[in-house]
C-alpha positions in Angstrom: 270.1 132.6 73.5 273.0 132.4 71.0 274.9 135.4 69.6 274.5 135.6 65.9 275.9 139.1 65.4 278.3 138.0 62.6 275.5 136.2 60.7 273.1 139.2 61.1 275.8 141.6 59.9 276.6 139.3 56.9 272.9 139.2 56.0 272.6 143.0 56.2 275.7 143.5 54.1 274.2 141.2 51.5 271.0 143.2 51.6 272.9 146.5 51.2 274.4 145.1 48.0 271.0 144.2 46.7 271.5 140.4 47.3 269.4 137.8 49.0 270.4 135.1 51.5 269.7 131.5 52.5 269.8 131.1 56.2 270.7 127.5 57.3 270.2 126.4 60.9 267.7 125.0 63.4 264.3 126.6 63.6 264.9 128.4 67.0 268.2 129.9 65.9 266.8 131.0 62.5 263.9 132.6 64.3 266.3 134.5 66.5 268.3 135.8 63.6 265.2 136.7 61.6 263.9 138.7 64.6 267.3 140.6 64.8 267.3 141.2 61.0 263.7 142.4 61.1 264.5 144.8 63.9 267.4 146.4 62.0 265.4 146.5 58.7 262.3 148.0 60.4 264.5 150.5 62.2 265.9 151.6 58.8 262.3 152.3 57.6 262.2 149.4 55.0 259.1 147.2 55.1 259.5 143.6 56.0 257.2 140.9 54.8 257.5 137.8 57.0 255.9 134.6 55.6 256.0 131.1 57.1 255.1 128.9 54.1 254.4 125.7 56.1 251.0 124.5 54.9 250.6 127.2 52.2 249.5 125.9 48.8 250.7 127.1 45.5 247.4 128.8 44.7 247.3 130.6 48.1 250.8 132.1 48.1 250.1 135.0 45.6 247.1 136.2 47.7 249.1 135.8 50.9 251.9 138.0 49.5 249.4 140.6 48.2 247.8 140.9 51.6 251.2 141.1 53.4 252.3 143.8 51.0 249.1 145.8 51.7 247.8 145.4 48.2 244.0 145.5 48.0 243.0 143.0 45.3 240.4 144.5 42.9 239.9 141.9 40.3 238.7 139.0 42.4 240.6 136.3 44.2 241.5 133.8 41.5 245.2 132.9 41.4 245.4 134.2 37.8 243.9 137.6 38.6 246.0 137.8 41.8 249.2 137.2 39.8 248.2 139.9 37.3 247.7 142.4 40.0 250.9 141.5 41.8 252.8 141.8 38.4 251.3 145.2 37.8 252.1 146.3 41.4 255.7 145.2 41.3 256.3 146.3 37.7 255.1 149.7 38.7 257.7 149.8 41.5 260.7 149.1 39.4 263.5 151.6 39.4 262.6 152.6 43.0 264.7 152.3 46.1 264.5 149.1 48.1 260.9 148.6 49.0 260.6 145.2 50.7 262.6 142.7 52.6 260.9 139.3 52.3 261.6 136.8 55.1 260.6 133.4 53.9 260.5 130.4 56.3 260.4 127.1 54.6 259.7 125.0 57.7 257.1 122.3 56.9 257.0 123.5 53.3 256.7 121.3 50.2 258.9 121.7 47.2 255.7 122.3 45.1 256.1 125.9 46.0 259.4 126.3 44.2 257.9 127.5 40.9 255.8 130.0 42.8 258.8 131.3 44.8 260.9 131.5 41.6 258.2 133.6 40.0 258.0 135.9 43.2 261.8 136.4 43.1 261.7 137.3 39.5 258.7 139.6 39.9 260.2 141.5 42.8 263.7 141.8 41.4 265.2 145.2 41.8 262.9 146.4 44.5 263.3 143.7 47.2 265.7 141.3 48.8 265.0 137.9 50.3 266.0 135.9 53.3 265.1 132.3 53.0 265.2 130.3 56.2 265.8 126.6 56.0 267.1 123.7 58.0 268.5 120.3 57.0 265.0 118.6 57.3 263.4 121.2 55.1 266.0 121.2 52.4 264.8 117.9 50.8 263.7 118.7 47.2 264.9 122.3 47.5 268.6 121.9 46.5 268.4 123.6 43.1 266.4 126.5 44.5 268.6 127.1 47.5 271.8 127.0 45.4 270.8 129.8 43.1 273.8 132.0 42.3 272.1 135.1 43.6 271.8 133.6 47.1 274.5 134.1 49.7 274.5 131.1 52.1 274.7 132.0 55.8 275.1 129.1 58.2 274.4 129.7 61.9 277.2 129.2 64.4 276.9 128.3 68.1 278.4 131.3 70.0 276.9 132.4 73.3 275.8 136.0 74.4 273.2 137.9 72.5 274.5 141.3 71.2 272.9 144.7 71.1 271.7 145.3 67.5 271.8 149.1 67.8 275.2 149.5 66.1 274.2 147.3 63.2 270.9 149.2 62.9 272.7 152.5 62.9 275.1 151.4 60.2 272.5 149.9 58.0 269.9 152.7 58.3 272.5 155.2 57.2 273.1 153.3 54.0 269.5 152.5 53.0 267.1 155.1 51.9 263.7 154.3 53.3 260.7 154.2 50.9 257.8 156.4 51.9 
């Protein structure tokens, strides 16, 4: 396994500042980094929502996000009613501490999801940060979305030796107030 300590630290620093990241690299390297980031974030008491969007349709994504956030949908399962409930849920959480870290994997994902993801980023602004994992083959059609000014781009390097994440977890957990 490769050592991606610097990339993990850069992502965590971006999160601490309320920013989101695009993670470029091959799928196995991205998976390793996402696991390390998730470990650190979970250790800090912040909820992670990990979603592989391959094969997910635009009408399915809102319900998938709702389920992963633990939201029980009460007004049916149409995409419109789901969006309304998600909007109410996230608008009610504004002005709170960091509540979610969304880990989006765009492998095998069509660019038709871009408007839905744009809406999710806008909807969750102020209470979540995002890590969007992508490789060269997935980037087709996603250039504008991935080059948003609020995204910090993190490219994976090829160093050996996996590191112990405990120091990064300690540093990050001391700076993030977990949401109860």
